[in-house]
DONUFI-566961 format. One record per residue (C-alpha): residue in one letter; x, y, z. Coordinates in nm, 4 decimals, always signed. Each point is the difference from the previous one (the first is absolute). Layout:
DONUFI-566961
code,u,v,w
A,X,Y,Z
...
end
This chain:
DONUFI-566961
code,u,v,w
X,+14.9341,+11.0976,+10.0008
X,-0.0221,-0.2264,+0.2867
X,-0.2761,+0.1401,+0.1380
X,-0.2192,-0.1089,-0.3115
X,+0.2496,-0.2938,+0.0220
X,-0.1709,-0.1410,+0.3183
X,-0.3184,+0.1456,+0.0353
X,-0.1328,-0.1085,-0.3337
X,+0.1403,-0.3583,+0.0122
X,+0.0258,-0.1236,+0.3517
X,-0.1440,+0.2990,+0.1964
X,+0.3308,+0.1003,+0.1024
X,+0.3144,-0.1077,+0.1746
X,+0.0895,+0.3568,+0.0658
X,+0.1211,+0.1194,+0.3357
X,-0.0026,+0.3451,+0.1329
X,+0.1971,+0.2579,-0.0268
X,+0.1883,+0.0987,+0.3179
X,+0.0912,+0.3860,+0.0220
X,+0.3292,+0.1054,+0.1539
X,-0.0027,+0.2643,+0.2984
X,+0.2758,+0.2267,+0.0707
X,+0.1582,-0.0668,+0.3484
X,+0.2501,+0.0482,+0.2348
X,+0.3506,-0.1995,-0.0475
X,-0.0677,-0.1123,+0.3757
X,-0.3912,-0.1216,-0.0918
X,+0.1387,-0.1627,-0.3020
X,+0.2335,-0.2197,+0.1966
X,-0.2535,-0.0740,+0.2913
X,-0.2560,-0.0792,-0.2729
X,+0.2821,-0.2213,-0.2100
X,+0.0758,-0.1993,+0.3848
X,-0.3953,-0.0410,+0.0459
X,-0.0422,-0.1379,-0.3454
X,+0.2823,-0.2404,+0.0306
X,-0.1157,-0.1081,+0.3465
X,-0.3366,-0.0334,-0.1180
X,+0.1085,-0.1973,-0.2581
X,+0.2145,-0.2124,+0.2012
X,-0.2767,-0.0995,+0.2244
X,-0.2284,-0.0541,-0.3614
X,+0.2519,-0.2713,-0.1151
X,-0.0352,-0.1660,+0.3266
X,-0.3347,+0.0047,+0.0824
X,-0.2396,+0.0731,-0.2825
X,-0.2498,-0.2832,-0.0829
X,-0.2734,+0.1438,-0.3227
X,-0.2557,-0.1626,-0.1563
X,-0.2122,-0.3328,+0.0565
X,+0.3330,-0.2578,-0.0203
X,+0.1941,+0.2267,+0.3259
X,+0.3021,-0.0015,-0.2134
X,+0.2939,+0.0065,+0.2254
X,+0.1924,+0.2677,-0.0993
X,+0.3321,-0.0170,+0.1227
X,-0.0164,-0.3678,-0.1726
X,-0.0063,+0.1612,-0.3610
X,+0.0830,+0.3932,+0.0033
X,+0.3636,-0.0565,+0.0200
X,-0.0092,-0.1587,-0.3531
X,-0.2250,+0.2843,-0.1394
X,+0.3129,+0.2750,+0.0649
X,+0.2089,-0.1206,-0.2787
X,-0.2114,+0.0654,-0.3547
X,+0.1674,-0.2712,-0.1837
X,-0.0844,-0.2796,+0.2675
X,-0.2171,-0.2545,-0.2387
X,+0.0061,-0.2778,+0.3631
X,-0.2827,-0.1069,+0.0829
X,-0.2456,+0.1779,+0.2549
X,-0.2991,-0.2106,+0.0460
X,-0.0861,-0.3197,-0.1505
X,-0.3908,-0.0451,-0.0308
X,-0.1105,-0.3612,-0.0560
X,+0.3049,-0.0615,-0.1605
X,-0.0063,+0.2934,-0.2073
X,+0.3377,+0.2561,+0.0353
X,-0.0550,+0.3517,+0.0591
X,+0.3460,+0.1829,-0.0527
X,+0.1987,+0.3067,+0.0410
X,-0.0569,+0.0653,-0.3236
X,-0.4236,-0.0131,+0.0160
X,-0.0082,+0.2140,+0.3099
X,+0.2786,+0.2635,-0.1341
X,-0.1798,+0.0350,-0.2806
X,-0.3473,+0.0666,+0.1133
X,+0.0974,+0.2485,+0.2681
X,+0.2448,+0.1987,-0.2330
X,-0.3294,+0.0592,-0.2533
X,-0.1853,+0.1145,+0.3339
X,+0.2773,+0.2106,+0.1236
X,+0.1118,+0.1613,-0.3497
X,-0.3098,+0.1363,-0.0663
X,+0.0110,+0.2197,+0.3639
X,+0.0728,+0.3502,-0.0151
X,+0.2946,-0.0347,+0.2265
X,+0.1891,-0.2469,+0.2488
X,-0.1889,-0.2363,+0.2568
X,+0.1630,-0.0603,+0.3038
X,+0.1496,-0.2795,+0.1308
X,-0.3288,-0.1045,+0.1850
X,-0.2039,+0.0620,-0.2533
X,+0.2008,-0.1997,-0.2213
X,-0.0233,-0.2612,+0.2477
X,-0.3608,+0.0143,+0.0142
X,-0.0446,-0.0036,-0.3875
X,+0.2219,-0.3253,-0.0422
X,-0.1446,-0.1751,+0.2468
X,-0.3818,+0.0872,-0.1565
X,+0.1131,-0.0605,-0.3457
X,+0.1667,-0.3254,+0.0964
X,-0.3732,-0.0996,+0.1138
X,-0.1306,+0.1126,-0.3016
X,+0.2437,-0.2305,-0.1865
X,-0.1151,-0.3022,+0.1953
X,-0.3758,+0.0509,-0.0470
X,+0.0824,+0.0362,-0.3896
X,+0.2029,-0.3596,+0.0432
X,-0.3157,-0.1374,+0.1633
X,-0.2248,+0.0955,-0.2211
X,+0.2358,-0.0954,-0.3118
X,+0.0499,-0.3465,+0.1807
X,-0.3994,-0.0427,+0.0578
X,-0.0811,+0.0964,-0.3627
X,+0.2716,-0.2878,-0.1199
X,-0.1542,-0.2257,+0.2479
X,-0.3531,+0.0076,-0.1721
X,+0.1267,+0.0193,-0.3453
X,-0.0502,+0.3303,-0.0108
X,+0.3494,+0.0936,-0.1295
X,+0.0370,+0.3321,-0.1388
X,+0.1497,+0.0108,-0.3352
X,+0.3300,+0.1878,-0.1007
X,-0.2506,+0.1591,-0.3166
X,-0.2074,+0.1321,+0.2385
X,+0.2393,+0.1514,+0.2137
X,+0.1824,+0.1684,-0.3141
X,-0.3500,+0.1413,-0.0997
X,-0.0849,+0.1689,+0.3217
X,+0.3381,+0.1160,+0.0057
X,-0.0184,+0.1183,-0.3421
X,-0.3310,+0.1899,+0.0360
X,+0.1430,+0.1629,+0.2950
X,+0.3040,+0.1545,-0.1750
X,-0.2294,+0.1343,-0.3130
X,-0.2280,+0.1556,+0.2455
X,+0.3152,+0.1602,+0.1764
X,+0.2671,+0.0540,-0.2847
X,-0.2416,+0.0592,-0.2789
X,+0.1699,+0.2796,-0.1683
X,+0.3061,-0.2605,-0.0112
X,+0.0918,-0.1931,-0.3338
X,+0.0651,-0.3259,+0.2070
X,-0.2169,+0.0570,+0.3314
X,+0.1237,-0.3621,+0.1843
X,+0.3641,+0.1231,-0.0762
X,-0.0429,+0.3305,+0.1625
X,-0.1903,-0.1499,+0.3394
X,+0.2987,-0.2377,-0.0156
X,+0.2534,+0.2542,+0.0337
X,-0.2134,+0.1776,+0.2141
X,-0.0100,-0.2707,+0.2537
X,+0.3578,-0.0464,-0.0420
X,+0.0866,+0.3443,+0.1109
X,-0.2050,-0.0516,+0.3068
X,+0.2389,-0.2813,+0.0914
X,-0.2970,-0.2460,-0.0612
X,-0.0605,-0.1881,-0.3212
X,-0.2860,-0.1376,-0.2473
X,+0.0440,-0.3689,+0.1839
X,-0.1050,+0.1503,+0.3337
X,-0.2821,+0.2062,-0.1130
X,-0.1374,-0.3094,-0.2349
X,-0.0064,-0.2542,+0.3162
X,-0.2136,+0.3151,+0.1547
X,-0.1890,-0.0376,-0.2990
X,+0.0033,-0.3927,+0.0214
X,-0.0809,+0.0178,+0.3652
X,-0.3192,+0.1765,-0.0671
X,-0.1626,-0.1800,-0.2368
X,+0.0514,-0.3051,+0.1611
X,-0.1955,+0.1484,+0.3118
X,-0.2793,+0.1071,-0.2694
X,-0.0288,-0.3684,-0.0778
X,-0.0086,-0.1241,+0.2571
X,-0.2591,+0.2391,+0.1381
X,-0.1907,-0.1119,-0.2969
X,+0.0178,-0.3335,+0.0398
X,-0.0577,-0.0243,+0.3994
X,-0.1808,+0.2892,+0.0967
X,-0.1827,+0.1578,-0.2419
X,-0.2346,-0.2914,-0.0912
X,-0.1098,-0.0836,+0.3699
X,-0.1353,+0.3983,+0.0114
X,-0.3904,+0.0018,-0.0534
X,-0.1683,+0.3296,+0.0348
X,-0.3519,-0.0051,-0.1159
X,-0.2067,+0.2505,-0.1940
X,-0.2115,-0.0038,+0.3026
X,+0.2794,+0.1196,+0.2503
X,+0.1043,+0.2468,-0.2195
X,-0.3370,+0.1400,-0.0337
X,-0.0276,+0.0440,+0.4025
X,+0.3422,+0.1635,-0.0283
X,-0.1280,+0.2378,-0.2648
X,-0.3186,+0.1159,+0.1793
X,+0.2360,+0.0830,+0.2866
X,+0.1972,+0.2222,-0.2321
X,-0.3521,+0.1470,-0.0801
X,-0.0435,+0.0380,+0.3195
X,+0.2794,+0.2021,+0.0286
X,-0.0006,+0.1890,-0.2700
X,+0.2138,+0.3469,+0.0462
X,+0.1884,-0.1066,+0.2978
X,+0.3444,-0.0238,-0.0184
X,+0.2164,-0.3066,-0.1489
X,+0.4110,-0.0100,+0.0295
X,+0.2438,-0.1341,-0.2671
X,+0.2706,-0.1364,+0.2386
X,+0.3314,-0.1093,-0.0236
X,+0.1697,-0.2517,+0.2082
X,+0.3594,-0.1685,+0.1086
X,-0.0554,-0.3081,+0.2383
X,+0.2978,-0.1159,+0.1642
X,-0.0954,-0.3185,+0.2276
X,+0.2253,-0.0276,+0.3467
X,+0.0058,-0.2946,+0.2664
X,+0.0659,+0.1224,+0.3446
X,+0.3576,-0.0683,-0.0533
X,+0.0270,+0.2033,-0.3152
X,-0.2098,+0.2747,+0.1226
X,+0.2425,+0.2541,+0.1195
X,+0.2106,-0.0611,-0.3688
X,-0.3177,-0.0147,-0.2004
X,-0.1007,+0.3427,+0.1794
X,+0.3188,+0.1450,-0.0841
X,+0.0133,-0.0558,-0.3663
X,-0.3743,+0.1260,-0.0564
X,+0.1162,+0.3321,+0.1556
X,+0.3004,+0.0157,-0.2091
X,-0.2221,-0.0709,-0.3176
X,-0.2279,+0.2984,+0.1111
X,+0.2863,+0.2177,+0.0540
X,+0.0828,-0.0899,-0.3649
X,-0.3257,+0.0666,-0.1628
X,-0.0521,+0.3152,+0.1708
X,+0.3427,+0.1655,-0.1391
X,-0.1049,-0.1358,-0.3389
X,-0.0547,-0.3613,-0.0329
X,-0.2054,-0.1588,-0.2039
X,-0.2942,-0.1981,+0.1877
X,-0.0694,-0.2102,-0.2592
X,+0.3532,-0.1047,-0.0364
X,+0.0617,-0.0851,+0.3539
X,-0.3833,-0.1902,+0.0104
X,+0.1626,-0.2169,-0.2848
X,+0.3062,-0.0467,+0.1308
X,-0.0787,-0.0455,+0.3852
X,-0.3778,-0.0720,+0.0632
X,-0.0919,-0.3242,+0.0802
X,-0.3425,+0.0208,-0.0840
X,-0.1239,-0.1260,-0.3459
X,-0.1198,+0.4081,-0.0980
X,+0.4224,+0.0217,-0.0824
X,-0.0674,-0.0897,-0.3124
X,-0.2014,+0.2792,-0.0525
X,+0.2090,+0.2707,+0.2165
X,-0.1677,-0.0796,+0.3153
X,-0.3312,+0.1420,-0.1964
X,-0.3197,-0.1145,+0.2026
X,-0.2191,+0.1594,-0.2154
X,-0.3303,+0.2155,+0.1229
X,-0.1084,-0.0843,+0.3222
X,-0.2618,+0.1256,+0.2582
X,+0.1125,-0.0027,+0.3893
X,-0.2392,-0.2444,+0.1093
X,+0.1815,-0.2915,-0.2338
X,+0.3182,+0.0952,+0.1783
X,+0.1245,-0.0906,+0.3396
X,-0.0571,+0.2312,+0.2906
X,+0.3674,+0.0965,+0.0335
X,+0.0224,+0.0909,-0.3948
X,-0.3645,+0.1436,-0.0031
X,+0.0731,+0.2530,+0.2872
X,+0.3319,+0.1092,-0.1569
X,-0.1086,+0.0263,-0.3655
X,-0.3274,+0.2086,+0.0919
X,+0.2398,+0.3014,+0.1268
X,+0.2836,-0.0276,-0.2829
X,+0.0677,+0.2456,-0.2500
X,+0.0120,-0.0757,-0.3981
X,+0.3693,-0.0964,-0.0253
X,+0.0827,-0.0614,+0.3473
X,+0.1839,-0.2760,+0.1296
X,-0.0710,-0.1485,+0.3420
X,+0.1872,-0.3064,+0.1847
X,+0.1444,-0.2144,+0.0901
X,-0.3653,-0.1194,+0.1797
X,+0.0545,-0.2960,+0.1902
X,-0.2575,-0.2614,-0.0861
X,-0.0791,-0.3494,+0.0811
X,+0.2986,-0.1929,-0.1903
X,+0.2578,+0.2781,-0.0605
X,-0.0135,+0.3594,-0.1494
X,-0.1759,+0.1872,-0.2346
X,+0.1116,+0.3494,-0.1907
X,-0.3257,+0.1697,-0.0971
X,-0.0217,+0.2403,-0.3350
X,-0.3091,+0.1831,-0.0553
X,+0.0056,+0.0137,-0.3744
X,-0.3415,+0.1659,-0.0792
X,-0.3298,+0.0729,+0.1232
X,-0.3098,-0.0184,-0.1570
X,-0.4088,+0.0150,+0.0843
X,-0.1757,-0.3381,-0.0404
X,-0.1655,-0.0102,-0.3777
X,+0.0380,+0.3589,-0.0388
X,+0.1646,+0.1611,-0.3229
X,+0.3372,+0.1878,+0.0503
X,+0.1406,+0.2272,-0.2240
X,+0.3364,-0.2242,+0.0268
X,-0.1701,-0.3120,-0.1759
X,-0.0222,+0.1785,-0.3123
X,+0.1732,-0.1178,-0.2762
X,+0.2697,+0.2179,-0.2032
X,+0.1196,+0.0268,-0.3442
X,+0.3453,+0.1413,+0.0150
X,+0.3076,+0.0885,-0.2068
X,+0.3373,-0.0065,+0.1520
X,+0.2281,+0.1994,-0.1773
X,+0.3637,+0.0544,+0.0562
X,+0.3566,+0.1482,-0.1010
X,+0.3218,-0.0448,+0.0708
X,+0.2280,+0.2418,+0.1558
X,+0.3171,+0.0011,-0.1742
X,+0.3188,-0.1192,+0.1824
X,+0.1841,+0.3233,+0.1700
X,-0.2529,+0.2788,-0.0626
X,+0.0118,+0.2630,+0.2296
X,-0.3108,+0.0687,+0.2972
X,-0.0775,+0.2801,-0.2193
X,+0.0057,-0.1868,-0.3423
X,-0.1924,-0.2910,+0.1568
X,-0.3028,+0.2617,+0.1307
X,-0.0449,+0.1480,-0.3445
X,+0.0201,-0.3454,-0.1605
X,-0.2962,-0.0915,+0.2489
X,-0.2047,+0.3597,-0.0451
X,+0.0141,-0.0654,-0.3728
X,-0.0929,-0.3665,+0.0089
X,-0.2801,+0.0745,+0.2452
X,-0.1236,+0.2977,-0.2166
X,+0.0594,-0.2170,-0.3576
X,-0.2121,-0.3035,+0.1363
X,-0.2856,+0.2572,+0.1724
X,-0.0647,+0.1940,-0.2915
X,-0.0716,-0.3472,-0.2032
X,-0.3337,+0.0723,+0.0682
X,-0.0634,-0.3768,+0.1374
X,+0.0631,-0.3477,-0.0593
X,-0.0817,-0.0592,-0.3281
X,+0.2338,+0.2055,-0.1130
X,+0.2899,-0.0470,+0.2542
X,+0.1633,-0.2895,-0.1527
X,+0.1114,+0.2399,-0.3067
X,+0.0619,+0.2886,+0.2286
X,+0.2449,-0.2356,+0.2263
X,+0.1725,-0.1385,-0.3217
X,+0.0840,+0.3635,-0.1490
X,+0.1944,+0.0352,+0.2935
X,+0.1591,-0.3429,+0.1166
X,-0.2148,-0.0861,+0.2955
X,-0.1578,-0.3656,+0.0521
X,-0.3721,-0.0695,+0.0415
X,-0.1280,-0.2815,+0.1522
X,-0.3657,-0.0636,+0.0416
X,-0.2108,-0.1421,+0.2899
X,-0.3521,-0.0729,+0.0166
X,-0.2280,-0.0919,+0.2674
X,+0.2154,+0.0731,+0.2640
X,-0.1631,+0.0173,+0.3379
X,+0.0379,+0.3397,+0.1440
X,+0.1122,-0.1268,+0.3804
X,+0.2909,-0.1825,-0.1115
X,+0.1621,+0.3163,-0.0900
X,+0.2419,+0.1114,+0.2364
X,-0.1525,+0.2318,+0.2742
X,+0.0794,+0.3310,-0.1622
X,-0.0240,-0.0767,-0.3322
X,-0.3460,-0.1619,+0.0650
X,-0.1284,+0.3262,+0.1185
X,+0.1626,+0.2203,-0.2520
X,-0.1352,-0.2416,-0.3120
X,-0.3785,-0.0097,+0.2065
X,+0.0016,+0.3950,-0.0299
X,+0.1165,+0.0173,-0.3640
X,-0.2406,+0.0578,-0.2635
X,+0.0397,-0.2734,-0.3595
X,+0.2590,+0.1634,-0.1942
X,+0.2600,+0.1218,+0.3123
X,+0.2799,-0.0878,+0.1144
X,+0.1688,-0.0400,+0.3243
X,+0.3364,+0.1696,+0.1445
X,+0.3112,-0.1537,-0.1390
X,+0.1521,-0.2701,+0.2406
X,+0.2813,-0.2433,-0.0285
X,+0.3844,+0.0853,-0.0025
X,+0.2515,+0.1718,-0.2219
X,+0.1569,-0.3697,+0.0122
X,-0.2794,-0.2067,-0.0804
X,-0.2067,+0.2215,-0.2275
X,-0.2642,+0.2684,+0.1028
X,-0.3936,-0.0821,-0.1057
X,-0.3501,+0.0919,-0.0147
X,-0.3142,-0.1721,+0.0673
X,-0.2975,+0.1286,-0.2335
X,-0.3354,-0.0654,+0.0458
X,-0.2012,-0.1405,-0.2762
X,-0.3067,-0.1532,+0.1664
X,-0.1579,-0.0140,+0.3203
X,-0.2950,-0.3212,+0.0349
X,-0.1682,+0.0903,+0.3619
X,-0.1207,-0.2568,+0.2037
X,-0.3540,-0.0893,+0.0507
X,-0.1853,+0.1537,+0.3151
X,-0.0571,-0.2937,+0.2361
X,+0.2180,-0.2779,-0.1916
X,-0.1729,-0.3307,+0.0469
X,+0.2478,-0.2727,+0.0860
X,-0.1530,-0.3551,-0.1210
X,-0.0216,-0.3302,+0.2155
X,+0.2620,-0.1015,-0.2210
X,+0.2009,+0.2378,+0.1287
X,-0.0469,-0.0612,+0.3408
X,+0.0220,-0.3942,-0.0433
X,+0.3509,+0.0494,-0.1111
X,+0.1136,+0.2530,+0.2730
X,-0.1245,-0.2840,+0.2516
X,+0.1944,-0.2608,-0.1847
X,+0.3113,+0.2295,-0.0261
X,-0.0131,+0.0516,+0.3722
X,-0.0252,-0.3937,+0.1007
X,+0.2405,-0.0892,-0.2590
X,+0.2103,+0.2366,+0.2077
X,-0.0665,-0.1597,+0.2988
X,+0.0784,-0.3651,-0.1385
X,+0.3478,+0.1177,-0.1372
X,+0.1242,+0.1259,+0.3314
X,-0.0900,-0.3360,+0.1602
X,+0.1321,-0.1940,-0.2974
X,+0.3391,+0.1607,+0.0283
X,-0.0121,-0.0309,+0.3829
X,-0.0115,-0.3844,-0.0585
X,+0.2623,-0.0044,-0.2964
X,+0.2421,+0.1738,+0.2499
X,-0.0952,-0.2123,+0.3030
X,+0.0569,-0.3216,-0.2198
X,+0.3414,+0.0946,-0.1205
X,+0.3432,-0.0723,+0.0934
X,+0.1820,+0.2708,+0.0138
X,+0.3879,+0.0489,+0.1103
X,+0.2151,+0.2840,+0.0366
X,+0.4105,-0.0478,-0.1142
end
């Protein structure tokens, strides 16, 4: 449930799953001592983020989960231990295991920088008489709840309870939504109107694309952490910890949204499709050697560190089977609680045989109803948005066929039936307007980063 909860709404707040490895008792004691020593050192020395937050001044208050005293004051606005604890709780509760003391130190410090940015964005919007109305926040929150708890008779109540179970709250998540709405409003007023990309400039880039037709372009994810000479070592440790968490199963989108200081954090760090000649030299050399799905970093660049994920790869202006749009039906059943493995296997086999014998999408709804299965139709689904294994399986299927069953005994077993496939046209042409929008987005991102830096530099931030 939590994967759907975070990725559909805010790009995810999930952390990584940490697998425990059996070791000898002596090794465990030694490791525990090292962890304690590292945590103590981190509490005394770590400074993370653009503000150089003094860890020693705030960490003592974070040890008490019930602490409500101020941790930071941003232009007179207090950030309390409760504010921070609830954000951290949501992050930690979605991990597959416990974070080490040192990792918790880094997470707390980085989440605190995010909260400070959030306050600055809301304050700036308010100063420009762009107050985020409560109704807007409630509407966005309800939309999130509906997407993630659609089967519940009370989606909002279900999400409220889920957050409480995490040790977080609806108030905390709504505040994050409020910050995002405020920032979008600020950009629309202070940045977007001043970005002007002419049709001529867009045509020139389109001509450049035509000249490179058939060459590779890359869809890249980034997590950018700023650093100064004083904070460089601490930020590097933080970046390495994030890389380790993602490599152990954490969501790149989640970490990008929570930790990245680039404006692409709003879309989970997604830079979109780019060619190597439009990337900094440090990045282009790395990306050209990466495989799809590979994570690299942290890479030191002017002003900080980048963590890079190669999300996808394709050829410029060339058709790709993964751009096909698919009509799918998801058919699922629940396995009775207490069923043995043998009983579950028999039910799954009978379920798949029955669905496959339906003869296609037209009749599958009636067949599913007879066996108590649920059918959810999905139209025009881009093939490349499916998970890797499912993507390849569906592309190899004929209309009317189903995938192998997937899911779990606890959450239900499901199959996908292919109902239609709309193949991409060869040599698909981007329009001048598409290119103009792409250039505009690039410039908005750069201006947004500068805007946020100005808000930070002008702020009065004190730590208690």
